[in-house]
C-alpha positions as CSV (number, residue, x, y, z in Angstrom):
1,X,-77.0,51.9,40.4
2,X,-73.2,52.1,40.1
3,X,-71.7,50.6,37.0
4,X,-69.3,48.0,38.3
5,X,-67.2,48.1,35.1
6,X,-66.2,51.7,36.0
7,X,-64.6,50.4,39.2
8,X,-62.3,47.8,37.6
9,X,-59.2,50.0,37.9
10,X,-59.8,50.0,41.7
11,X,-58.8,46.4,41.8
12,X,-55.1,47.3,42.0
13,X,-55.7,50.0,44.5
14,X,-57.8,48.0,46.9
15,X,-56.1,44.6,46.5
16,X,-52.4,45.4,45.8
17,X,-51.2,42.4,47.7
18,X,-53.7,39.8,46.5
19,X,-54.1,40.0,42.7
20,X,-56.0,36.9,41.7
21,X,-58.5,35.8,39.0
22,X,-60.8,34.8,41.9
23,X,-61.2,38.5,42.7
24,X,-64.1,38.5,40.2
25,X,-66.1,36.4,42.6
26,X,-66.2,39.2,45.1
27,X,-66.0,42.3,42.9
28,X,-69.1,40.9,41.1
29,X,-67.5,41.4,37.7
30,X,-69.0,38.6,35.5
31,X,-66.5,35.8,34.8
32,X,-66.1,34.8,31.2
33,X,-68.0,31.9,29.7
34,X,-70.2,29.5,31.5
35,X,-68.3,29.8,34.8
36,X,-69.8,33.2,35.8
37,X,-71.1,33.5,39.3
38,X,-74.7,34.8,39.4
39,X,-75.4,37.1,42.2
40,X,-78.2,39.6,43.0
41,X,-77.9,43.0,41.4
42,X,-78.2,44.9,44.7
43,X,-75.1,43.1,46.0
44,X,-73.1,44.4,43.0
45,X,-74.1,48.0,43.5
46,X,-73.7,47.9,47.3
47,X,-70.3,46.1,46.9
48,X,-69.1,48.8,44.6
49,X,-69.9,51.5,47.1
50,X,-68.0,49.6,49.8
51,X,-65.0,49.2,47.6
52,X,-64.9,52.9,46.8
53,X,-65.0,54.0,50.5
54,X,-62.5,51.5,51.6
55,X,-59.9,52.4,48.9
56,X,-59.4,55.8,50.6
57,X,-58.8,54.4,54.1
58,X,-57.2,51.0,53.8
59,X,-55.4,49.8,50.7
60,X,-54.0,46.7,52.3
61,X,-57.3,44.8,52.7
62,X,-60.7,44.5,51.2
63,X,-63.9,45.7,52.8
64,X,-67.0,44.9,50.8
65,X,-70.3,43.0,50.9
66,X,-69.8,39.3,50.5
67,X,-71.8,36.4,49.0
68,X,-72.5,35.1,52.5
69,X,-75.4,36.4,54.6
70,X,-75.9,36.7,58.4
71,X,-77.8,33.6,59.6
72,X,-79.6,35.8,62.1
73,X,-81.0,38.6,59.9
74,X,-80.1,37.4,56.4
75,X,-78.3,40.7,55.6
76,X,-75.1,40.6,53.5
77,X,-71.9,40.2,55.5
78,X,-69.2,42.8,55.1
79,X,-65.9,41.1,54.4
80,X,-62.4,42.4,55.2
81,X,-59.5,40.4,53.8
82,X,-58.1,39.0,50.6
83,X,-60.5,38.3,47.7
84,X,-61.5,34.8,46.6
85,X,-63.7,31.9,47.5
86,X,-60.7,29.5,48.0
87,X,-59.7,28.2,51.4
88,X,-56.7,30.5,52.0
89,X,-58.6,33.7,51.2
90,X,-61.7,32.8,53.2
91,X,-59.8,32.0,56.3
92,X,-57.7,35.1,56.2
93,X,-60.8,37.2,56.1
94,X,-63.1,38.6,58.8
95,X,-66.9,38.9,58.3
96,X,-69.4,41.2,60.0
97,X,-73.1,41.7,59.6
98,X,-73.9,45.3,58.5
99,X,-77.3,45.2,60.3
100,X,-76.9,43.3,63.6
101,X,-73.2,43.9,63.9
102,X,-72.3,40.3,64.7
103,X,-68.9,39.2,63.7
104,X,-68.0,35.8,62.1
105,X,-64.6,34.4,61.6
106,X,-62.8,31.2,60.6
107,X,-62.5,28.5,63.4
108,X,-59.8,25.9,62.8
109,X,-60.2,25.2,59.1
110,X,-63.7,26.4,58.3
111,X,-65.8,29.5,58.5
112,X,-68.4,29.3,61.2
113,X,-71.7,30.8,60.1
114,X,-74.0,29.3,62.7
115,X,-76.2,31.5,64.9
116,X,-74.2,30.3,67.9
117,X,-70.9,31.3,66.4
118,X,-68.8,33.0,69.1
119,X,-71.0,31.8,72.0
120,X,-68.9,31.1,75.1
121,X,-71.3,29.2,77.3
122,X,-74.2,28.0,75.1
123,X,-73.9,24.9,73.0
124,X,-76.4,23.8,70.5
125,X,-77.4,20.1,70.4
126,X,-79.4,18.4,67.7
127,X,-81.3,15.0,67.7
128,X,-79.2,11.9,68.0
129,X,-79.3,11.2,64.3
130,X,-77.6,14.6,63.7
131,X,-75.3,14.6,66.7
132,X,-73.9,11.2,65.6
133,X,-72.1,12.8,62.7
134,X,-70.4,15.3,65.0
135,X,-68.3,12.5,66.5
136,X,-64.7,12.4,65.4
137,X,-64.8,8.6,65.0
138,X,-67.8,8.7,62.7
139,X,-66.2,11.6,60.7
140,X,-63.0,9.6,60.3
141,X,-64.8,6.4,59.2
142,X,-67.4,8.0,56.9
143,X,-65.3,7.5,53.7
144,X,-63.3,4.6,55.2
145,X,-66.1,2.0,55.2
146,X,-69.3,3.8,56.5
147,X,-70.4,5.2,53.2
148,X,-69.6,2.0,51.3
149,X,-72.3,0.1,53.3
150,X,-75.0,2.2,51.7
151,X,-74.8,-0.1,48.7
152,X,-76.8,-2.6,50.7
153,X,-79.8,-0.3,50.5
154,X,-79.5,0.3,46.8
155,X,-77.1,3.3,46.6
156,X,-75.2,2.9,43.3
157,X,-71.9,4.3,44.7
158,X,-70.4,7.8,44.8
159,X,-69.1,7.8,41.2
160,X,-72.5,6.8,39.7
161,X,-74.4,9.1,42.1
162,X,-72.2,12.0,41.0
163,X,-72.9,11.3,37.3
164,X,-76.6,11.2,38.0
165,X,-76.5,14.5,40.0
166,X,-74.6,16.2,37.2
167,X,-77.4,15.3,34.8
168,X,-79.9,17.0,37.0
169,X,-77.6,20.0,37.5
170,X,-77.1,20.8,33.8
171,X,-79.4,24.0,34.1
172,X,-77.1,25.2,36.8
173,X,-73.7,24.8,35.0
174,X,-71.4,27.8,35.6
175,X,-73.2,28.9,38.8
176,X,-72.6,28.6,42.5
177,X,-73.2,25.2,44.1
178,X,-73.8,24.6,47.8
179,X,-73.3,21.1,49.1
180,X,-75.4,21.1,52.2
181,X,-74.8,18.4,54.9
182,X,-71.6,17.7,52.9
183,X,-70.1,15.3,55.5
184,X,-66.5,14.7,54.8
185,X,-66.8,16.5,51.5
186,X,-67.0,13.4,49.3
187,X,-69.2,15.1,46.7
188,X,-68.0,18.6,47.3
189,X,-64.6,17.6,46.0
190,X,-66.1,15.9,43.0
191,X,-68.1,19.0,42.1
192,X,-65.0,21.2,42.5
193,X,-62.9,18.9,40.4
194,X,-65.5,18.8,37.6
195,X,-64.9,22.5,36.7
196,X,-68.6,22.8,36.1
197,X,-69.3,25.4,38.7
198,X,-67.9,28.9,39.4
199,X,-67.7,28.0,43.1
200,X,-68.5,25.2,45.5
201,X,-69.4,25.7,49.1
202,X,-69.1,22.5,51.3
203,X,-71.5,23.1,54.2
204,X,-72.1,21.0,57.3
205,X,-73.2,21.4,61.0
206,X,-70.5,18.9,62.1
207,X,-67.2,20.5,63.1
208,X,-65.4,17.2,62.8
209,X,-66.8,16.4,59.4
210,X,-65.5,19.8,58.1
211,X,-62.1,19.1,59.6
212,X,-62.0,15.7,57.9
213,X,-63.1,17.4,54.7
214,X,-60.2,19.8,55.0
215,X,-57.7,16.9,55.5
216,X,-58.9,15.4,52.2
217,X,-58.7,18.7,50.3
218,X,-55.2,19.7,51.5
219,X,-54.0,16.3,50.3
220,X,-55.2,17.0,46.8
221,X,-53.2,19.7,45.0
222,X,-55.8,19.8,42.2
223,X,-58.4,21.5,44.3
224,X,-56.5,23.0,47.3
225,X,-56.6,26.5,45.7
226,X,-59.8,26.1,43.7
227,X,-63.0,28.0,44.4
228,X,-64.0,25.6,47.2
229,X,-64.9,26.8,50.7
230,X,-65.8,25.0,54.0
231,X,-68.6,26.5,56.0
232,X,-70.3,25.4,59.2
233,X,-74.0,26.2,59.1
234,X,-77.4,24.9,60.0
235,X,-79.4,23.7,57.1
236,X,-82.5,25.2,58.6
237,X,-80.8,28.6,58.7
238,X,-78.7,28.9,55.6
239,X,-76.2,31.9,55.5
240,X,-77.0,33.1,52.0
241,X,-79.2,35.8,50.5
242,X,-82.5,34.8,48.9
243,X,-82.1,33.9,45.3
244,X,-78.3,33.8,45.3
245,X,-77.5,30.2,44.7
246,X,-77.7,28.2,41.5
247,X,-77.6,24.6,42.8
248,X,-78.0,22.8,46.1
249,X,-76.9,19.2,46.7
250,X,-77.8,17.1,49.7
251,X,-76.3,13.6,49.6
252,X,-77.7,11.0,52.0
253,X,-78.8,13.8,54.3
254,X,-82.6,14.5,54.4
255,X,-83.2,11.6,56.8
256,X,-80.8,13.2,59.3
257,X,-82.4,16.6,59.4
258,X,-84.3,17.6,62.5
259,X,-86.9,19.3,60.4
260,X,-86.9,18.5,56.7
261,X,-89.6,21.0,56.0
262,X,-87.5,23.9,57.5
263,X,-84.5,22.7,55.5
264,X,-86.2,22.4,52.2
265,X,-87.9,25.7,52.6
266,X,-84.5,27.3,53.3
267,X,-83.1,25.6,50.2
268,X,-86.0,27.0,48.1
269,X,-85.3,30.5,49.6
270,X,-81.7,30.7,48.6
271,X,-82.1,29.2,45.1
272,X,-82.4,31.6,42.2
273,X,-85.3,31.2,39.8
274,X,-84.5,28.1,37.7
275,X,-82.0,26.9,40.4
276,X,-81.8,23.1,41.0
277,X,-82.1,21.1,44.2
278,X,-80.8,17.5,44.1
279,X,-80.9,15.1,47.0
280,X,-80.4,11.5,47.9
281,X,-81.8,9.6,51.0
282,X,-83.0,6.3,52.3
283,X,-86.7,5.6,51.7
284,X,-89.1,4.6,54.4
285,X,-91.5,1.7,53.7
286,X,-94.7,2.9,52.2
287,X,-97.4,2.0,54.7
288,X,-100.5,2.0,52.6
289,X,-102.7,1.5,55.7
290,X,-103.4,5.2,56.4
291,X,-104.1,4.8,60.2
292,X,-100.5,3.4,60.7
293,X,-98.7,6.3,59.1
294,X,-98.7,8.5,62.2
295,X,-97.0,5.7,64.1
296,X,-94.5,4.8,61.5
297,X,-91.6,6.6,63.2
298,X,-92.4,4.8,66.5
299,X,-92.4,1.5,64.7
300,X,-89.1,2.2,63.0
301,X,-87.6,3.3,66.4
302,X,-88.7,0.1,67.9
303,X,-86.8,-1.7,65.2
304,X,-83.7,0.3,66.0
305,X,-84.1,2.9,63.1
306,X,-83.9,6.4,64.6
307,X,-83.6,8.2,61.3
308,X,-86.4,10.2,59.8
309,X,-86.8,8.3,56.6
310,X,-89.7,9.5,54.3
311,X,-91.6,7.7,51.5
312,X,-91.3,8.7,47.9
313,X,-94.7,10.4,48.0
314,X,-93.8,12.3,51.1
315,X,-90.6,13.7,49.6
316,X,-92.4,14.9,46.5
317,X,-95.1,16.5,48.6
318,X,-92.5,18.1,50.8
319,X,-90.7,19.7,47.8
320,X,-93.9,20.9,46.3
321,X,-95.3,22.3,49.5
322,X,-92.0,24.3,50.0
323,X,-92.5,25.9,46.6
324,X,-90.3,23.7,44.3
325,X,-91.5,22.5,40.9
326,X,-90.5,20.0,38.2
327,X,-90.0,17.2,40.7
328,X,-88.5,14.0,39.4
329,X,-86.8,11.0,41.0
330,X,-85.0,7.7,40.5
331,X,-85.5,4.8,42.9
332,X,-83.5,1.7,43.5
333,X,-84.4,-0.5,46.5
334,X,-84.3,2.0,49.4
335,X,-82.3,4.5,47.5
336,X,-83.8,7.6,46.0
337,X,-82.3,10.5,44.1
338,X,-84.7,13.3,43.6
339,X,-84.6,16.7,41.9
340,X,-86.7,19.8,41.9
341,X,-86.4,23.4,40.7
342,X,-87.2,26.9,41.9
343,X,-89.9,28.4,39.7
């Protein structure tokens, strides 16, 4: 294995135009203190080789293995461009899978890491409860009245939810946090502003939610150049290496996922050992009459509820069956915040 410390002088050869402290995120040199970004050892060694080879051919841009992975084959993406996890660096970079050779690039204001990225004729559609949030109207209204209505179901409000989540995330301080189904980035911005994490990735399937998130970020100078990136991806096919993420947050999201089991199993895959998953959602009524349970979704749809709400017992069973442990939860009316860890 190549000792990455021996390659530190290459920083100024490979990145002469982009000197930045955020270089450490991609060179895999540990950051100081609690804000170090934990990444698999094989990435560090492979990255070092890539940096060495590129320094002899192209000194104006970087070419190395990135923290993102191909959503098709889960191999590390090769990145060419300026270093850093911040918005300007990510969207001036190109990404390519070293195995299947598929290229990924920024589209508008976010990095598109969906399987269908680059498709010209095929368009992926999800169930109505997912497609609803791809609407530009819903994306615009989400933080301008839509999210506030959650209080009727027992949601304590974004500030209190953030404090609760931070308590669960204490074991993951200093690591990389992925905010899946981030919507307009309400909690992504809070996590980035907290300074608790070495990097925050705001991830959603909705293009318009990500554009709205960017509008909020660019209006806030305190986080515009922070280690915060916007990524379009499918929660059932997360573009990260196994065991590469310290924390995953999913706010008011689980009930919208087409397949919660696929999503939670993916979250478990990308979490490192000891990594933490925290989610909030709307609870379904607990129908104690067992023969009615298979028909619960039909009953809810008849009442106009098309979301896939689960009961508290089902959420715990889902997390456990996907390999997570140390499950705990807090319930208030139809609101639940739950947490589980990767063993």
